[in-house]
Legacy VTK file of the C-alpha trace (Angstrom):
# vtk DataFile Version 3.0
C-alpha trace
ASCII
DATASET POLYDATA
POINTS 459 float
284.014 25.707 -204.305
283.381 26.324 -208.054
283.990 29.928 -209.483
280.274 29.935 -210.612
279.319 29.413 -207.000
281.587 32.047 -205.705
280.307 34.565 -207.934
276.574 33.708 -206.952
277.490 33.979 -203.322
279.250 37.331 -203.871
276.016 38.654 -205.786
273.884 37.649 -203.141
276.103 39.099 -200.431
276.419 42.614 -202.328
272.555 42.933 -203.294
270.966 41.266 -199.881
268.967 43.841 -197.684
269.995 44.278 -194.221
268.867 41.380 -191.864
266.974 43.988 -189.784
264.575 44.615 -192.865
264.197 41.163 -194.311
263.917 37.798 -192.933
266.416 35.056 -193.625
265.643 32.835 -196.573
265.530 29.294 -196.564
268.219 27.979 -198.757
265.937 24.909 -199.689
262.755 26.771 -199.907
262.778 27.466 -203.880
264.384 23.998 -204.521
261.477 22.233 -202.607
258.713 24.448 -204.234
259.987 24.385 -207.695
258.765 21.836 -210.404
261.420 19.205 -211.303
260.043 19.318 -214.985
260.266 23.116 -214.946
263.982 22.848 -213.698
264.605 20.286 -216.520
263.214 22.571 -219.171
264.716 25.764 -217.956
268.030 24.723 -216.927
269.797 25.807 -220.116
267.523 28.705 -220.976
267.506 30.681 -217.682
268.224 34.331 -217.504
267.857 34.466 -221.355
265.217 37.194 -222.303
261.972 35.630 -223.945
259.941 37.519 -226.062
256.206 36.977 -226.795
255.560 34.311 -228.899
253.866 36.357 -231.581
254.714 39.429 -233.272
251.866 41.702 -232.004
252.570 44.606 -234.646
250.362 43.160 -237.505
247.843 41.672 -235.015
247.529 45.025 -233.015
246.773 46.679 -236.318
244.129 44.577 -237.047
242.507 45.665 -233.873
242.404 49.070 -235.065
241.174 48.518 -238.521
238.853 45.641 -238.118
235.483 46.486 -236.830
234.442 43.292 -235.623
237.804 42.978 -233.472
237.117 46.711 -232.450
233.823 45.959 -231.222
234.513 42.679 -229.701
237.352 44.102 -227.518
235.237 47.242 -226.409
232.231 45.020 -225.331
234.482 42.462 -223.307
236.781 45.129 -221.586
233.878 47.467 -220.758
231.962 44.815 -219.420
234.539 43.590 -216.968
235.170 46.962 -216.100
231.393 47.755 -215.098
231.770 44.487 -212.651
232.694 46.570 -209.484
234.144 43.870 -207.238
233.414 43.684 -203.446
236.470 43.704 -201.243
236.323 40.600 -199.043
238.674 40.427 -196.175
238.819 37.205 -194.114
235.529 35.799 -196.047
233.521 39.186 -194.945
232.626 42.098 -197.104
234.484 45.206 -196.282
234.244 48.661 -197.032
237.858 49.814 -197.527
236.949 53.536 -196.864
235.762 52.589 -193.290
238.970 50.377 -192.542
242.164 52.032 -191.880
244.097 49.105 -192.714
242.738 49.287 -196.128
243.264 52.863 -196.746
245.731 52.297 -199.569
243.637 49.772 -201.210
240.692 52.542 -200.916
242.842 54.974 -203.107
243.822 52.117 -205.631
240.129 51.222 -205.837
239.289 54.923 -206.323
242.099 56.170 -208.618
244.915 53.705 -209.666
246.871 56.547 -211.329
246.618 60.274 -212.200
245.038 59.416 -215.606
242.295 56.795 -214.895
239.982 55.639 -212.471
239.325 52.004 -211.567
236.922 51.444 -214.119
239.295 52.955 -217.005
242.279 50.932 -215.500
240.368 47.593 -215.344
239.087 48.057 -219.006
242.558 48.728 -220.383
244.042 45.747 -218.313
241.008 43.622 -219.738
241.515 44.736 -223.241
245.313 43.977 -223.273
244.356 40.362 -221.529
241.721 39.508 -224.113
243.683 40.407 -227.257
247.148 38.857 -226.500
246.376 36.417 -223.376
248.783 38.496 -221.227
248.020 41.329 -218.832
250.531 43.276 -217.094
250.338 45.633 -214.359
253.056 47.775 -212.912
253.321 49.189 -209.294
254.831 52.606 -208.494
255.578 53.607 -205.052
256.881 56.668 -203.574
259.127 57.203 -200.329
256.811 54.926 -198.591
254.331 52.199 -199.754
251.159 54.126 -198.197
251.020 55.733 -201.791
251.013 53.886 -204.733
250.061 53.844 -208.375
249.260 51.100 -210.615
249.602 51.137 -214.393
248.416 48.679 -217.027
251.489 47.759 -219.623
251.373 47.046 -223.399
251.845 43.307 -223.567
254.123 43.446 -226.894
256.868 45.463 -224.757
256.973 42.879 -222.065
259.599 40.081 -221.955
260.603 37.472 -219.134
263.876 36.050 -218.242
263.352 32.837 -216.580
265.324 31.345 -213.542
266.976 27.869 -213.551
263.927 26.482 -211.649
261.182 27.571 -213.972
259.918 30.584 -212.099
260.216 34.175 -213.660
263.562 35.704 -212.463
263.235 39.224 -214.157
260.714 41.167 -215.976
261.968 43.238 -218.716
259.997 46.280 -220.279
261.427 47.698 -223.753
260.308 50.529 -225.230
260.232 51.562 -229.087
263.237 53.654 -228.544
265.259 50.502 -227.491
265.567 51.545 -223.916
265.001 48.799 -221.088
263.621 48.725 -217.646
263.825 45.449 -215.572
262.301 44.394 -212.277
263.557 41.502 -210.256
261.071 39.110 -209.237
261.415 37.992 -205.307
259.652 34.737 -205.307
260.946 34.017 -201.805
259.310 37.242 -200.146
256.307 37.321 -202.708
256.753 41.123 -203.161
256.715 41.961 -206.877
256.338 45.499 -208.464
254.827 43.753 -211.701
251.956 41.347 -211.907
251.754 38.887 -215.016
248.116 37.669 -215.590
248.028 35.223 -218.342
245.671 32.945 -220.112
246.178 29.381 -220.865
248.626 28.299 -223.538
249.196 24.890 -224.793
252.943 25.268 -226.017
254.027 28.178 -224.010
255.265 28.297 -220.461
255.948 31.756 -219.905
253.184 33.753 -221.861
249.471 33.099 -222.553
247.812 32.678 -225.726
245.259 35.607 -226.818
242.085 36.174 -228.819
243.701 37.940 -231.788
245.956 34.822 -232.093
242.941 32.477 -232.398
241.375 35.169 -234.994
244.527 35.679 -237.117
243.476 33.336 -240.002
239.785 34.560 -239.994
241.236 38.215 -239.957
243.162 37.293 -243.312
239.995 35.780 -245.095
237.900 38.897 -243.769
240.373 41.548 -245.391
240.709 39.299 -248.414
236.973 39.155 -248.873
236.487 42.944 -248.036
239.045 43.734 -250.599
237.252 41.562 -253.174
233.924 43.307 -252.513
235.573 46.554 -252.751
236.941 45.708 -256.101
233.487 44.546 -257.237
232.034 47.950 -256.206
234.585 49.858 -257.842
233.717 47.939 -261.133
230.211 48.543 -260.523
229.432 44.455 -259.860
230.162 44.117 -263.763
231.512 41.164 -265.033
234.923 40.709 -266.571
235.197 40.164 -270.305
237.309 40.830 -273.335
236.317 42.831 -276.436
237.155 41.005 -279.707
237.712 42.823 -283.080
235.724 40.495 -285.592
234.809 42.657 -288.514
233.017 40.742 -291.385
235.109 40.430 -294.452
234.028 38.888 -297.842
235.105 35.201 -298.568
238.764 34.765 -299.235
239.685 38.200 -297.855
242.228 38.532 -295.212
241.032 39.316 -291.603
242.157 42.883 -290.654
243.880 43.285 -287.202
244.565 46.339 -284.924
247.715 47.838 -284.213
249.104 48.144 -280.851
248.447 51.871 -280.821
244.910 51.239 -281.695
244.402 48.537 -278.916
245.721 50.960 -276.434
243.526 53.468 -277.340
240.476 51.516 -277.379
241.228 50.135 -274.045
241.803 53.601 -272.597
238.172 54.570 -274.052
236.709 51.547 -272.383
238.366 52.180 -268.949
237.316 55.888 -269.094
233.349 54.836 -269.989
232.845 51.761 -268.093
235.258 51.227 -265.276
234.377 52.798 -261.350
231.023 53.155 -259.638
230.315 56.512 -261.349
230.275 54.875 -264.803
227.842 52.352 -263.860
225.149 52.335 -266.572
226.738 54.496 -268.897
227.435 53.106 -272.559
229.745 53.923 -275.321
229.307 53.551 -279.175
231.921 52.064 -281.333
231.796 51.148 -284.957
230.932 47.764 -285.759
233.019 44.652 -285.831
233.480 44.403 -281.995
232.200 41.327 -280.055
232.111 41.231 -276.087
233.221 37.982 -274.688
231.798 37.787 -271.151
234.093 36.072 -268.457
231.752 34.898 -265.815
231.829 35.594 -262.214
233.280 32.664 -260.357
231.645 31.476 -257.237
234.166 33.124 -254.853
233.142 36.549 -256.392
229.419 35.907 -255.850
229.845 34.766 -252.359
232.322 37.563 -251.303
229.743 39.052 -248.815
229.098 35.552 -247.450
232.482 34.649 -246.974
233.252 37.955 -245.070
230.230 37.467 -242.710
231.635 33.636 -242.254
234.962 35.121 -241.303
233.331 37.721 -239.019
231.727 34.996 -237.109
234.872 33.079 -236.757
236.455 36.193 -235.458
233.547 36.912 -232.823
233.843 33.179 -231.814
237.653 33.894 -231.017
236.639 36.513 -228.671
233.795 34.728 -227.044
231.007 37.421 -228.303
227.740 35.945 -229.778
227.435 37.061 -233.434
223.985 38.427 -232.676
225.647 41.147 -230.182
227.879 42.151 -233.051
225.250 42.661 -235.703
226.288 39.903 -237.724
224.009 38.170 -240.147
223.718 34.238 -240.677
223.452 31.382 -238.179
222.550 33.124 -234.891
222.493 30.601 -232.015
220.301 32.584 -229.690
216.793 33.730 -230.322
217.031 37.068 -228.753
219.627 39.684 -227.382
218.632 39.161 -223.875
219.553 35.422 -224.177
222.762 36.191 -226.105
223.773 38.703 -223.372
223.405 36.005 -220.688
225.687 33.472 -222.595
227.998 36.456 -223.141
228.360 37.112 -219.509
228.375 33.661 -217.987
230.917 32.518 -220.623
233.320 35.189 -221.360
232.690 38.250 -219.207
232.660 36.477 -215.636
235.508 33.986 -216.648
237.686 37.146 -217.782
236.440 39.080 -214.373
237.393 36.025 -212.089
240.882 35.757 -213.563
242.030 39.284 -213.498
240.077 40.111 -209.992
241.580 37.036 -208.502
245.082 37.877 -209.675
244.657 41.211 -208.338
243.352 40.312 -204.991
246.025 37.877 -204.372
248.694 40.611 -205.505
247.163 43.019 -203.209
247.089 40.338 -200.329
251.006 40.320 -200.648
251.377 44.147 -201.057
249.237 45.204 -198.270
249.637 42.430 -195.803
245.860 41.722 -195.400
244.335 38.577 -196.754
242.083 40.365 -199.611
239.621 38.993 -202.309
238.074 40.833 -205.138
234.690 38.961 -205.758
232.109 40.112 -208.254
228.577 39.843 -207.023
226.465 38.057 -209.719
223.221 39.456 -208.457
224.230 42.810 -209.452
224.861 41.869 -212.988
221.762 43.282 -215.360
222.045 40.737 -218.009
221.499 37.604 -215.485
218.452 39.389 -214.030
215.944 36.995 -215.520
218.049 34.015 -214.646
218.218 35.106 -210.966
214.608 35.802 -210.556
213.805 32.034 -211.868
216.195 30.921 -209.306
214.638 32.917 -206.347
211.085 31.803 -207.415
212.200 27.972 -207.664
213.810 28.501 -204.033
210.911 30.259 -202.782
208.510 27.650 -204.224
210.089 24.772 -202.905
207.919 22.997 -200.502
210.512 20.746 -198.923
212.773 23.535 -197.622
212.095 24.964 -194.457
212.322 28.864 -194.215
215.762 28.703 -192.775
217.157 26.451 -195.767
215.310 28.943 -198.109
217.192 32.060 -196.536
220.294 30.163 -196.469
220.124 28.938 -200.330
219.375 32.592 -200.965
222.514 34.044 -199.520
220.943 35.420 -196.204
221.592 34.119 -192.497
219.188 31.540 -191.585
217.979 33.180 -188.608
217.100 37.008 -189.252
219.037 39.352 -187.231
217.818 40.845 -183.890
215.606 43.714 -184.372
214.177 42.612 -187.789
210.760 41.411 -187.869
209.605 38.506 -190.205
206.525 38.616 -191.827
204.601 35.411 -192.835
201.465 34.593 -194.681
199.189 36.271 -197.146
198.330 38.836 -194.748
202.035 39.380 -193.627
201.393 39.139 -190.088
204.693 39.267 -187.875
205.988 35.711 -187.093
205.967 36.363 -183.460
202.423 37.169 -183.434
201.653 33.802 -185.127
203.762 31.645 -182.733
202.852 33.486 -179.492
199.158 34.382 -180.021
196.405 32.065 -178.753
194.966 29.538 -180.689
191.446 31.069 -180.403
192.624 34.207 -181.591
193.799 32.706 -184.900
191.142 30.117 -185.522
187.339 30.598 -184.745
185.925 28.182 -182.382
184.110 25.405 -183.328
181.670 22.651 -181.627
183.519 19.914 -180.019
182.044 16.329 -180.545
182.449 14.185 -177.560
182.350 10.584 -178.109
182.017 7.910 -175.209
180.888 4.451 -174.866
177.560 5.239 -173.194
176.289 8.238 -174.869
177.549 7.877 -178.678
176.860 10.766 -180.833
175.827 13.328 -177.900
177.300 17.019 -178.563
LINES 1 460
459 0 1 2 3 4 5 6 7 8 9 10 11 12 13 14 15 16 17 18 19 20 21 22 23 24 25 26 27 28 29 30 31 32 33 34 35 36 37 38 39 40 41 42 43 44 45 46 47 48 49 50 51 52 53 54 55 56 57 58 59 60 61 62 63 64 65 66 67 68 69 70 71 72 73 74 75 76 77 78 79 80 81 82 83 84 85 86 87 88 89 90 91 92 93 94 95 96 97 98 99 100 101 102 103 104 105 106 107 108 109 110 111 112 113 114 115 116 117 118 119 120 121 122 123 124 125 126 127 128 129 130 131 132 133 134 135 136 137 138 139 140 141 142 143 144 145 146 147 148 149 150 151 152 153 154 155 156 157 158 159 160 161 162 163 164 165 166 167 168 169 170 171 172 173 174 175 176 177 178 179 180 181 182 183 184 185 186 187 188 189 190 191 192 193 194 195 196 197 198 199 200 201 202 203 204 205 206 207 208 209 210 211 212 213 214 215 216 217 218 219 220 221 222 223 224 225 226 227 228 229 230 231 232 233 234 235 236 237 238 239 240 241 242 243 244 245 246 247 248 249 250 251 252 253 254 255 256 257 258 259 260 261 262 263 264 265 266 267 268 269 270 271 272 273 274 275 276 277 278 279 280 281 282 283 284 285 286 287 288 289 290 291 292 293 294 295 296 297 298 299 300 301 302 303 304 305 306 307 308 309 310 311 312 313 314 315 316 317 318 319 320 321 322 323 324 325 326 327 328 329 330 331 332 333 334 335 336 337 338 339 340 341 342 343 344 345 346 347 348 349 350 351 352 353 354 355 356 357 358 359 360 361 362 363 364 365 366 367 368 369 370 371 372 373 374 375 376 377 378 379 380 381 382 383 384 385 386 387 388 389 390 391 392 393 394 395 396 397 398 399 400 401 402 403 404 405 406 407 408 409 410 411 412 413 414 415 416 417 418 419 420 421 422 423 424 425 426 427 428 429 430 431 432 433 434 435 436 437 438 439 440 441 442 443 444 445 446 447 448 449 450 451 452 453 454 455 456 457 458
């Protein structure tokens, strides 16, 4: 046995839990489950601390000072937080307050930590996830697992140490002071105190890519256009130019010139009289011989506002928010706010909610030992009410479907439960009355025409 193998076995023997508290690990389980490509990639990178791919200090500053980023983050995070998910256990909706096995989950869904309710916790987590592409949740337990607290962690402080097989082996939190806290990842028993929710990334195996990274360049253009517009405002939107000392002189006379002191004094007087928004419209009187040479405004100067709006639309696109919902003028794709809201919820809010609630449900399944799914009921979303109404009308008006098929298509049981009466027809008569009543009681009697070969046409 090599020295490295001996040290690994010694470390496992010293840190392993008692056999009565944990099952014996399968020595081949991780090797069988691990990707061979990941093992080749991380063979020389395992146990090395990996930091987020981008420095979030500058990007997070934009989230605080840029109104488009601020509004887009607030819209997406609060929209996800308002979608209260239903708790499904083994495919059935369950009320956690009425199930003793789900009592710890009920406390989490009511107040994950002393400072936040569940909506506030989800809003913070969704904001981190949307901005950086990485959502981090910490679980804190007391003496028992009955009482647990959950906290959303800042993504710029979380680091990952990968294992030799590509799976994260350790999560590390580094505070601003430099202090670190690490959590070992137990893939074998699938019980972790840290949950990592990551968005898709094309060139990173450990971290996701967020909206702030996609909006990096539009943010620079937006800030530059804002500074340009602000400078024009400070100058009263007046074009730049130069005063030229050109007095008229007799033929053959020498052209007089100004001294440096005279030039500086004249420049100071011009700045005092003309520069700044308060001096807009004022004038100054000088002795003869001065000529103003205007330097025309460039196309960039004239289109500063349009450039800023174009950059704002790109920022909104990176966050998946229609520009109409952010009050950005220009080429709005949607005809009205209702149409933009439906597209926003369909393409952005529901996608983020499925990723976040799906990851939380799988994590809660591992922590509480119950097959839990957190699923959002789309019929409760106000923005999709018109779309759902049209779906109901199409389903109820489909003549090729039977009553049972229509009920099943709308999410109900094909046959009503016992004790419920199903009403039919324009008069809303009970179905049992229609099926069991006498034919004569429903349809008035008609004369019967009897036809035979001998007396054809007798009544």
